[in-house]
C-alpha positions in Angstrom: 2.3 -0.7 17.9 5.5 0.4 16.1 6.4 -3.2 15.2 2.9 -4.0 14.0 2.8 -0.9 11.8 6.2 -1.8 10.3 5.1 -5.4 9.7 1.9 -4.3 7.9 3.7 -1.7 5.9 6.5 -4.2 4.9 4.0 -6.8 3.9 2.2 -4.3 1.7 5.4 -3.2 0.0 6.4 -6.9 -0.5 3.1 -8.0 -2.0 2.4 -4.9 -4.0 5.8 -3.8 -5.2 8.7 -6.3 -4.6 9.3 -6.5 -8.3 9.5 -2.7 -8.7 12.6 -0.6 -8.4 13.6 0.7 -4.9 11.9 4.1 -5.5 8.7 2.3 -6.6 8.7 0.3 -3.4 9.2 3.5 -1.4 6.3 5.1 -3.4 3.9 2.3 -2.4 4.8 2.8 1.2 4.3 6.5 0.9 0.7 6.0 -0.4 -0.1 4.0 2.8 1.4 6.8 5.0 -0.5 9.5 3.0 -3.7 7.6 3.6 -2.9 7.4 7.3 -2.6 11.2 7.4 -5.8 11.6 5.4 -9.1 11.8 7.3 -10.9 9.7 4.7 -8.9 6.6 5.7 -8.1 4.8 9.0 -5.5 6.6 11.1 -3.1 3.7 11.5 -1.0 1.7 9.1 -2.6 -1.7 9.6 -6.0 -0.2 9.4 -5.1 1.3 6.0 -3.5 -1.9 4.7 -6.4 -4.1 5.8 -9.2 -1.7 4.8 -12.1 -3.2 3.0 -15.5 -4.8 3.7 -15.7 -7.8 6.0 -18.3 -10.5 6.4 -21.0 -9.6 9.0 -20.6 -13.0 10.7 -16.8 -12.6 11.0 -15.4 -9.0 11.1 -11.8 -10.1 10.9 -12.4 -11.9 7.5 -12.3 -9.6 4.4 -14.5 -10.1 1.5 -12.4 -11.6 -1.3 -11.1 -9.2 -3.9 -12.7 -6.2 -2.3 -9.8 -4.8 -0.2 -8.0 -1.5 -0.9 -4.8 -3.5 -1.5 -5.6 -6.6 -3.5 -3.0 -9.0 -1.9 -4.7 -8.7 1.4 -7.9 -10.5 0.3 -7.0 -12.3 -2.9 -7.2 -15.7 -1.2 -3.5 -16.4 -1.9 -0.9 -17.1 0.8 0.5 -14.0 2.5 3.8 -15.7 3.3 7.0 -14.0 2.2 9.2 -16.7 0.7 11.7 -14.3 -0.8 13.4 -13.3 2.4 15.8 -10.9 0.8 12.9 -9.0 -0.8 11.1 -8.9 2.5 14.1 -7.6 4.4 14.4 -4.8 1.8 10.6 -4.1 2.2 11.1 -4.0 6.0 14.0 -1.5 5.8 11.9 0.7 3.4 8.9 0.4 5.8 11.0 1.7 8.8 12.4 4.6 6.7 9.1 5.7 5.4 7.3 5.2 8.7 9.9 7.4 10.4 9.7 10.0 7.7 13.3 9.5 6.5 12.4 9.2 2.9 10.8 12.0 0.8 7.3 11.9 -0.7 8.1 11.0 -4.3 4.4 10.6 -5.1 3.4 14.2 -4.2 0.7 13.3 -1.7 -0.8 10.4 -3.7 -3.3 8.2 -1.9 -4.0 5.9 -4.9 -2.1 3.9 -7.5 -2.6 1.2 -10.0 -0.5 -1.0 -12.2 0.1 0.3 -15.8 -1.8 -2.6 -17.3 -5.1 -1.7 -15.8 -7.2 1.5 -15.7 -9.6 1.6 -12.8 -12.8 3.8 -13.1 -11.6 6.0 -10.2 -8.5 7.1 -12.1 -10.3 9.7 -14.0 -11.6 11.3 -10.8 -8.1 11.8 -9.3 -5.1 13.9 -10.2 -2.2 11.9 -11.7 1.0 12.8 -9.9 3.7 10.5 -11.3 4.5 7.1 -12.8 7.2 5.1 -11.1 8.0 1.7 -12.6 4.8 -0.1 -13.4 2.6 2.0 -11.1 0.7 5.2 -11.7 0.1 7.4 -8.7 -2.8 9.8 -8.0 -4.1 12.1 -5.3 -7.4 13.8 -4.5 -7.7 17.4 -5.7 
């Protein structure tokens, strides 16, 4: 279970934030862990990362572009060709999963890139901006 959780968390960091500064990558991982600890979300890392609607005829196949984290169901490859960036993501995943890195996002369960403004943003409390991501929590 530990290894699966680390892999899901590392893949999420890699695909969502590998171009962000170190603290921004940590922040994305913290959002996943904050969701794991929030009753409104699945209670395991892979469940949070893969959350979204699936097709009725194939429950392991997500509906394209409807997942909580866009990379998971965007139809593009989920491979990690930048091995150095993936190793960094994996190290961050271990640190955040084990609670060795502080919560820089102040309990945030949501984030978005600075170049978009989703409708849900006005219903949440903005906690911080790190790199090109803006973080929010329920209040």
